[in-house]
SERO-4910 file (N, C-alpha, C, O; in steps of 0.05 Angstrom, whole numbers):
BEGIN
 pado doro    nc1    nc2    nc3   cac1   cac2   cac3    cc1    cc2    cc3    oc1    oc2    oc3
  Unk    A    207     49   -336    211     62   -310    237     53   -298    242     30   -295
  Unk    A    254     72   -291    276     65   -274    279     86   -253    279    110   -259
  Unk    A    281     78   -228    283     98   -206    308    115   -209    329    105   -217
  Unk    A    306    141   -203    330    157   -205    351    148   -184    344    137   -164
  Unk    A    376    153   -190    397    145   -171    397    164   -147    385    186   -148
  Unk    A    411    155   -127    411    168   -101    408    199   -101    389    210    -90
  Unk    A    428    212   -113    430    241   -110    406    255   -121    399    277   -113
  Unk    A    392    242   -141    370    257   -153    344    251   -140    323    263   -146
  Unk    A    343    232   -121    318    227   -106    309    253    -93    286    261    -96
  Unk    A    327    265    -78    319    290    -63    309    311    -82    289    324    -77
  Unk    A    323    314   -105    314    334   -125    286    327   -135    269    345   -139
  Unk    A    282    301   -141    255    293   -151    234    299   -131    212    310   -138
  Unk    A    239    293   -105    219    298    -84    216    328    -79    194    338    -72
  Unk    A    238    343    -81    236    372    -78    216    383    -99    199    399    -92
  Unk    A    218    373   -124    200    382   -145    171    374   -138    153    390   -141
  Unk    A    168    349   -129    141    340   -122    129    355    -99    105    361    -98
  Unk    A    146    362    -80    138    377    -56    128    405    -66    107    414    -57
  Unk    A    143    418    -83    135    444    -94    108    441   -109     90    458   -105
  Unk    A    106    421   -126     81    417   -141     58    413   -122     36    423   -126
  Unk    A     62    396   -101     41    391    -82     32    417    -69      8    422    -65
  Unk    A     52    433    -61     45    459    -48     29    477    -68     11    491    -60
  Unk    A     37    475    -93     24    492   -113     -4    483   -120    -23    498   -121
  Unk    A     -7    456   -126    -33    447   -136    -45    424   -121    -67    414   -129
  Unk    A    -32    415    -99    -44    394    -83    -43    367    -96    -60    350    -91
  Unk    A    -24    363   -114    -21    337   -127      3    323   -116     25    334   -115
  Unk    A     -1    298   -106     21    283    -93     42    273   -112     63    262   -104
  Unk    A     38    276   -138     59    268   -158     56    238   -165     34    226   -161
  Unk    A     77    228   -175     76    201   -187     74    179   -166     85    181   -144
  Unk    A     58    159   -172     57    135   -155     74    114   -170     67    105   -192
  Unk    A     96    106   -157    113     86   -171     96     61   -178     82     51   -160
  Unk    A     98     52   -202     84     28   -212     54     32   -214     39     13   -220
  Unk    A     44     57   -209     16     62   -213     -3     51   -191      5     37   -173
  Unk    A    -27     60   -194    -49     54   -176    -53     24   -172    -57     14   -150
  Unk    A    -51     10   -194    -58    -18   -194    -39    -34   -176    -48    -54   -164
  Unk    A    -14    -26   -174      4    -42   -157     -3    -38   -127      1    -55   -111
  Unk    A    -14    -14   -121    -23    -10    -93    -47    -27    -87    -49    -39    -66
  Unk    A    -66    -28   -106    -90    -44   -102    -83    -74    -99    -96    -88    -84
  Unk    A    -63    -82   -114    -54   -111   -113    -45   -118    -85    -52   -139    -74
  Unk    A    -30    -99    -72    -20   -104    -45    -44   -105    -25    -45   -122     -8
  Unk    A    -61    -85    -28    -84    -83     -9   -103   -107    -12   -112   -118      8
  Unk    A   -107   -116    -37   -125   -139    -42   -112   -164    -29   -127   -181    -17
  Unk    A    -86   -167    -31    -73   -191    -19    -76   -190     11    -83   -211     23
  Unk    A    -72   -167     24    -74   -165     53   -103   -172     61   -107   -185     82
  Unk    A   -122   -162     46   -150   -168     52   -157   -197     49   -171   -209     65
  Unk    A   -147   -209     27   -152   -237     21   -140   -255     44   -152   -275     51
  Unk    A   -117   -247     54   -104   -262     76   -117   -256    103   -109   -268    123
  Unk    A   -136   -238    103   -149   -230    128   -128   -220    148   -130   -226    172
  Unk    A   -109   -205    139    -88   -193    156   -103   -173    175   -117   -155    165
  Unk    A   -100   -176    201   -115   -159    219   -108   -129    214    -86   -122    207
  Unk    A   -129   -112    217   -126    -84    210   -106    -69    229    -97    -48    222
  Unk    A   -101    -82    252    -82    -68    270    -54    -79    268    -37    -73    285
  Unk    A    -49    -96    248    -21   -107    244     -3    -84    238    -10    -64    225
  Unk    A     23    -86    248     42    -65    243     54    -67    215     65    -88    208
  Unk    A     51    -46    200     60    -46    172     81    -25    168     79     -2    176
  Unk    A    103    -33    155    125    -15    148    127    -12    118    130    -32    104
  Unk    A    125     13    108    129     19     80    158     29     76    165     50     85
  Unk    A    174     12     64    203     17     61    207     35     37    203     27     14
  Unk    A    216     60     41    220     78     19    192     89     10    184     85    -12
  Unk    A    179    102     29    151    109     26    146    130      4    124    133     -6
  Unk    A    167    146     -2    164    166    -24    143    187    -16    147    201      5
  Unk    A    121    189    -31    101    209    -25     80    198     -5     61    213      1
  Unk    A     83    174      4     66    163     25     38    156     16     20    150     32
  Unk    A     33    155    -11      6    150    -20     -3    122    -14    -27    117     -9
  Unk    A     15    102    -15      7     75     -8     -4     73     21    -24     60     26
  Unk    A     10     88     39      1     87     67    -27    100     70    -44     91     86
  Unk    A    -32    121     55    -58    134     55    -80    114     46   -101    113     57
  Unk    A    -73    100     24    -93     80     14    -97     58     34   -120     48     38
  Unk    A    -76     49     48    -79     28     68    -96     39     91   -114     25    102
  Unk    A    -92     64     99   -108     76    120   -138     78    112   -155     72    128
  Unk    A   -142     84     86   -170     86     76   -183     58     76   -207     56     79
  Unk    A   -166     37     74   -177     10     74   -180      0    103   -189    -23    107
  Unk    A   -173     17    123   -179      9    150   -155      2    167   -157     -4    191
  Unk    A   -131      2    155   -107     -6    170    -99     18    189   -100     41    181
  Unk    A    -91     10    213    -88     31    234    -60     35    244    -54     54    258
  Unk    A    -42     15    238    -16     16    251      5     18    228     18     -2    221
  Unk    A      8     42    217     24     46    193     48     63    197     46     84    210
  Unk    A     71     55    187     95     70    188    108     72    161    109     52    146
  Unk    A    117     96    153    131     99    128    159    110    134    162    129    150
  Unk    A    179     99    121    206    110    123    217    117     96    210    104     76
  Unk    A    234    137     95    248    144     70    274    158     78    275    172     98
  Unk    A    295    154     63    320    167     72    322    195     60    340    210     66
  Unk    A    302    202     43    301    229     32    283    247     50    259    242     51
  Unk    A    295    267     64    279    285     80    256    298     64    235    303     75
  Unk    A    262    305     38    241    318     22    218    299     18    195    307     17
  Unk    A    223    272     15    202    253     11    184    252     36    160    252     34
  Unk    A    197    252     60    182    251     84    165    277     88    143    276     97
  Unk    A    177    300     80    162    325     81    137    323     63    115    332     71
  Unk    A    142    312     39    120    310     20     98    291     32     75    297     31
  Unk    A    107    268     42     87    249     52     72    261     77     49    254     81
  Unk    A     86    278     93     72    291    115     50    309    105     28    311    116
  Unk    A     56    323     83     36    341     71     12    325     60    -11    333     63
  Unk    A     18    303     47     -3    286     36    -20    275     59    -44    275     58
  Unk    A     -6    266     80    -20    255    104    -39    276    116    -62    270    124
  Unk    A    -29    301    118    -46    323    130    -70    328    112    -92    332    122
  Unk    A    -65    330     86    -87    336     68   -108    315     70   -132    321     69
  Unk    A   -100    289     74   -120    267     75   -131    264    104   -148    247    108
  Unk    A   -120    279    123   -130    277    151   -122    250    164   -138    239    179
  Unk    A    -99    240    157    -90    214    167    -68    217    187    -45    208    183
  Unk    A    -74    231    209    -52    238    228    -40    214    242    -18    216    253
  Unk    A    -53    191    241    -42    167    255    -20    153    240     -6    136    250
  Unk    A    -16    160    215      6    148    199     33    159    210     37    184    211
  Unk    A     51    141    217     77    150    227     97    152    204     98    134    187
  Unk    A    112    174    204    132    178    182    159    185    194    160    202    213
  Unk    A    180    173    184    207    179    194    228    179    172    226    164    153
  Unk    A    247    197    176    271    196    158    289    174    169    299    176    191
  Unk    A    293    153    153    309    130    161    324    120    137    313    119    115
  Unk    A    349    111    141    363     97    120    359     67    126    369     57    146
  Unk    A    345     53    109    338     25    114    363      8    116    362    -13    129
  Unk    A    385     16    104    410      0    105    424      4    132    442    -11    139
  Unk    A    414     23    148    425     27    175    402     35    193    400     57    203
  Unk    A    383     16    197    358     23    211    363     29    241    380     17    253
  Unk    A    348     47    251    350     54    280    338     31    296    322     15    286
  Unk    A    346     30    322    338      7    339    307      5    342    297    -17    344
  Unk    A    293     28    342    264     26    347    249     15    322    225     10    323
  Unk    A    263     13    300    251      2    276    252    -29    277    270    -41    266
  Unk    A    232    -40    291    233    -70    293    205    -80    300    187    -64    308
  Unk    A    202   -106    298    176   -119    306    153   -115    287    130   -117    295
  Unk    A    159   -109    261    137   -105    242    126   -132    233    141   -151    229
  Unk    A    100   -133    229     88   -157    219     87   -158    188     86   -180    176
  Unk    A     88   -135    176     87   -133    147    106   -111    138    106    -89    148
  Unk    A    123   -118    118    140    -98    105    133    -97     76    129   -118     63
  Unk    A    131    -73     65    124    -70     37    145    -54     23    155    -34     33
  Unk    A    153    -63     -1    173    -49    -16    164    -47    -45    160    -67    -59
  Unk    A    160    -22    -55    154    -18    -83    177     -1    -95    176     24    -93
  Unk    A    197    -14   -106    217      0   -120    242      9   -104    262     17   -116
  Unk    A    240      6    -77    263     15    -61    287     -5    -64    310      3    -67
  Unk    A    280    -31    -63    301    -51    -67    314    -47    -94    338    -50    -98
  Unk    A    297    -41   -114    308    -36   -141    328    -14   -141    350    -16   -151
  Unk    A    321      8   -128    338     32   -127    364     26   -112    386     33   -121
  Unk    A    362     11    -90    385      4    -74    403    -15    -89    428    -12    -89
  Unk    A    391    -34   -103    407    -55   -116    419    -45   -142    436    -59   -154
  Unk    A    411    -22   -151    423    -10   -175    444     10   -168    457     22   -186
  Unk    A    449     14   -142    468     34   -134    496     26   -145    505      4   -139
  Unk    A    508     44   -160    534     37   -173    556     32   -152    577     19   -158
  Unk    A    552     42   -128    572     39   -107    567     15    -90    550     16    -72
  Unk    A    581     -7    -95    578    -32    -79    549    -43    -78    538    -47    -57
  Unk    A    538    -47   -102    510    -57   -103    507    -84    -89    487    -88    -76
  Unk    A    526   -102    -92    523   -129    -80    522   -127    -49    505   -139    -36
  Unk    A    540   -111    -38    541   -107     -9    515    -94      1    505   -102     22
  Unk    A    505    -75    -15    480    -61     -7    456    -81     -7    438    -79     10
  Unk    A    456    -98    -27    434   -118    -29    435   -137     -4    414   -143      7
  Unk    A    459   -145      3    461   -163     26    453   -148     52    440   -160     69
  Unk    A    461   -123     54    454   -107     77    423   -104     79    412   -104    101
  Unk    A    411   -100     56    382    -97     55    368   -122     67    350   -119     84
  Unk    A    378   -145     59    366   -170     70    370   -172    100    352   -180    115
  Unk    A    394   -164    109    399   -164    138    380   -144    153    369   -151    173
  Unk    A    378   -120    141    359   -101    154    331   -112    155    317   -108    175
  Unk    A    323   -124    133    296   -135    132    292   -156    154    271   -157    167
  Unk    A    312   -173    158    310   -193    179    308   -180    207    296   -191    225
  Unk    A    321   -157    210    320   -144    236    294   -128    242    287   -125    265
  Unk    A    281   -119    221    256   -103    226    231   -120    224    210   -113    235
  Unk    A    232   -143    210    208   -159    206    208   -182    225    227   -196    229
  Unk    A    185   -186    238    182   -208    257    184   -235    243    178   -237    219
  Unk    A    193   -256    257    192   -283    246    163   -289    238    144   -282    253
  Unk    A    159   -301    215    133   -307    203    119   -282    193     96   -284    184
  Unk    A    132   -259    194    120   -235    182    121   -237    151    136   -253    140
  Unk    A    105   -220    139    103   -220    109    119   -197     97    121   -175    108
  Unk    A    132   -203     75    147   -182     60    136   -182     31    138   -202     17
  Unk    A    124   -160     24    113   -157     -3    131   -139    -20    135   -115    -13
  Unk    A    142   -150    -41    161   -134    -57    151   -132    -86    143   -152    -98
  Unk    A    152   -108    -96    145   -102   -124    170    -92   -137    182    -72   -128
  Unk    A    179   -105   -159    204    -98   -172    201    -97   -202    185   -112   -214
  Unk    A    215    -78   -214    215    -78   -244    243    -85   -255    247    -84   -279
  Unk    A    262    -91   -237    289    -97   -246    296   -127   -243    315   -136   -256
  Unk    A    281   -141   -226    289   -168   -220    266   -188   -227    243   -182   -224
  Unk    A    274   -211   -237    255   -232   -243    248   -246   -217    261   -243   -197
  Unk    A    227   -263   -219    220   -279   -196    243   -296   -186    249   -298   -163
  Unk    A    256   -309   -206    279   -328   -199    301   -312   -185    313   -322   -165
  Unk    A    307   -288   -195    329   -273   -183    321   -264   -155    338   -265   -137
  Unk    A    296   -256   -151    288   -248   -124    288   -272   -104    296   -269    -81
  Unk    A    280   -295   -114    281   -319    -97    309   -324    -88    314   -332    -65
  Unk    A    328   -319   -106    356   -323    -99    366   -302    -79    380   -308    -60
  Unk    A    358   -277    -84    367   -255    -67    357   -258    -38    371   -251    -19
  Unk    A    333   -268    -35    320   -270     -8    319   -298      2    303   -305     20
  Unk    A    336   -316     -9    334   -344      0    342   -348     29    333   -367     42
  Unk    A    360   -331     39    368   -334     67    348   -320     85    347   -295     86
  Unk    A    333   -336    100    315   -324    119    286   -321    110    268   -314    126
  Unk    A    281   -326     84    254   -321     74    245   -344     56    261   -357     42
  Unk    A    219   -350     57    208   -369     37    186   -355     22    171   -338     33
  Unk    A    182   -363     -4    162   -350    -20    134   -362    -13    132   -386    -10
  Unk    A    115   -345    -11     87   -354     -7     72   -354    -33     60   -374    -40
  Unk    A     74   -332    -47     61   -331    -73     71   -308    -91     83   -289    -81
  Unk    A     66   -312   -116     71   -290   -136     45   -277   -142     25   -291   -147
  Unk    A     44   -250   -141     19   -236   -147     18   -230   -177     39   -223   -189
  Unk    A     -5   -232   -189     -7   -227   -218      0   -198   -224    -10   -180   -211
  Unk    A     16   -194   -245     23   -167   -253     19   -166   -283     18   -186   -297
  Unk    A     16   -142   -294     11   -139   -323     34   -151   -339     57   -147   -332
  Unk    A     27   -165   -361     47   -176   -379     51   -157   -402     33   -142   -410
  Unk    A     75   -156   -413     78   -141   -437     90   -159   -459    103   -178   -452
  Unk    A     84   -152   -484     93   -169   -506    114   -154   -522    108   -131   -530
  Unk    A    136   -166   -527    157   -152   -542    170   -171   -561    181   -191   -554
  Unk    A    168   -164   -587    180   -182   -608    170   -210   -606    184   -229   -610
  Unk    A    144   -213   -600    132   -239   -600    136   -255   -574    125   -276   -571
  Unk    A    153   -244   -556    158   -258   -530    142   -244   -508    142   -219   -507
  Unk    A    129   -259   -492    114   -247   -470    131   -247   -445    143   -268   -438
  Unk    A    133   -224   -432    149   -223   -408    134   -206   -387    113   -194   -394
  Unk    A    144   -205   -363    131   -188   -343    147   -163   -341    172   -163   -340
  Unk    A    134   -140   -340    148   -115   -336    153   -112   -306    172    -98   -298
  Unk    A    136   -124   -290    137   -120   -261    134   -147   -247    118   -164   -256
  Unk    A    150   -152   -227    147   -177   -211    138   -169   -183    149   -150   -171
  Unk    A    118   -183   -173    108   -177   -146    107   -204   -131     92   -222   -139
  Unk    A    122   -205   -109    123   -230    -94    116   -225    -64    121   -204    -54
  Unk    A    106   -246    -52    102   -245    -23    120   -267    -10    118   -290    -17
  Unk    A    137   -257      8    154   -276     23    145   -277     52    131   -259     61
  Unk    A    152   -299     65    147   -300     94    174   -304    107    190   -321     98
  Unk    A    179   -290    128    204   -293    143    204   -319    158    184   -325    172
  Unk    A    225   -334    156    226   -360    170    229   -356    200    230   -376    216
***
C-alpha cells in the first residue's frame, strides 16, 4: 500500500464519491478494518471519556469517525484537504445518520485558528502521504509536527498508524514535544526469513 501523491487524491476520492453514489459503498479503508478497531480498543482500554474532542487528520471517507460514533464517542471532527474526500465523508455520515460528526476541508499544514484544543488526534496514513511529498518533504514533516502541537492540547494523545516509517524513525520525527506511551500490536509479515512489521502504530502524548 502506498498512498497516492497529492494530485491524485482528489481523483481517487472523486471515483469513490461516484461509487458511493452508485452503490452506497464508502470505498477503501486505509490499512483495513483492523487498524480502526485497534484505535478504538486503545481508547476504550484507556477509558478515554466519550465526550473527549477527537480530530481525525486526513479523514478520507470518514469511516473511522463513523466507527468511533458507533462506539459512543460524541465530539468528533474530521478534516481533509481534498474537497471530494469531505463530500464523500458527508455522504457516508448522512447514510449512517451521524449528523453530529463535524467535517471540514482543511490543510493540516496550515490549520485554521479554530482547529485547536483537541484531546485526541488520530492519523492513519496522512503523515505518510505528507512525508512522501516530493516537494520539500523534510520541511513538510517539520510543519506537520508544528501543526500537531498547535491543535493538540498538552497531555493530549496522538495515535499514528504508518506503513512508511519504523517505530525508531517516528520516535525521532516526533521527539520534540511528544513522548511515546506505547506501541500498538500490528500484523507482522515474513519476507525472506526475516520478520518485519508492515505497519507501525504508536501512541504519543504531548508534553
